[in-house]
N, C-alpha and C positions, 0 to 999 in steps of 0.2 A: 404503519407508515414506513416508507422506504428510508434508507439512510445512505449517506456518502462516506466512504473511507477515503481520507485525503492524506497523502504522504508527501513530504518535502524531503528530498534526499540529496546528499553530496556523496558520491561514490569515491572511496579512497583505494579500493582494490577491485579492479574491474573483473578479474577472473573469479574471485570468490563471490562477488555480487552477481555475476552471471549465473552461478549455480543457484543462488537464492531465487533469481527471476525464473529459472526453469522449474523450480519446485513450487514457488508461490502461486503462479498462475493457475495450475490445476487445483490447488487447495482453495483458492478464492472461488473458482467456478463450482467446486463441490458444495460450497455453502451458499450458492445462489448469487454470487457476486459476478459482475460484468464490468470490464474496464470501459470507461467513457473518455478518459484522457490518460495518456501515458507518454512521458517525455515529449510532449507537444510544445509548440511555441507558447511563450508566456511573457507577461510584463510584470516585474516585481515593483509594486507600488509602496509597500511598507515592510518592515521587518527584515529578518535575515534571509538573504537570497540562497536558495538551493537550486542547482542547475537541473535537477530531475524532479518533476512533479507528477504524481499519479493520483487519479480519481477513479474509484470503482463504486458502482451502485449495488446495494444489497437490498433484499426485500424488507429488511427491518434492521434497526439498531442492534437488536439481540443477535440476529444472524451474523452481522459483521463482527461483533465481539466474540461470538462462538467460533467463528473462523479464526480470529486472531489467537484464541486460546487452544485451538485444535492441535492435535499431535502433528498433523501434516504441515500446518503453517509454522509451528514452532521448529520443526526440522528444517524448513526453508530458512527461517529467521536465523538459525545457527550460522548460516553462511553470510548473512548480512552483518552480524555483530562483528565488529573489528574491521569490516570492509566498507563501512559507510557511517555517515552521521545523518540521523533521521529524526523527523518529527512525524507522528501519526495521530490523527484525530478521526473519530467517527461522529458525524453530525446527522441528526434526524432531519428529514425533509419535511417542512411544514407547507402544506398546500393551501 
């Protein structure tokens, strides 16, 4: 079953976060992920608002978690730590 990687982000250091974004995209693609929403319009209905919301679709929950734990993504994530406040969840799609 496919899965969605859903991130809610407040960027606090645009330069460092930009480096994260440059590296994260290829790491996500390498693990079969494809962005379906990235910094698009949104309406916050509940919870803490984050101005940047990203959704990527992966072939499976396991592929998304493998991506997160990969060397490539962790190298990208080093640039996001301290440059953003984030929540990230992976949710399996039930058809």
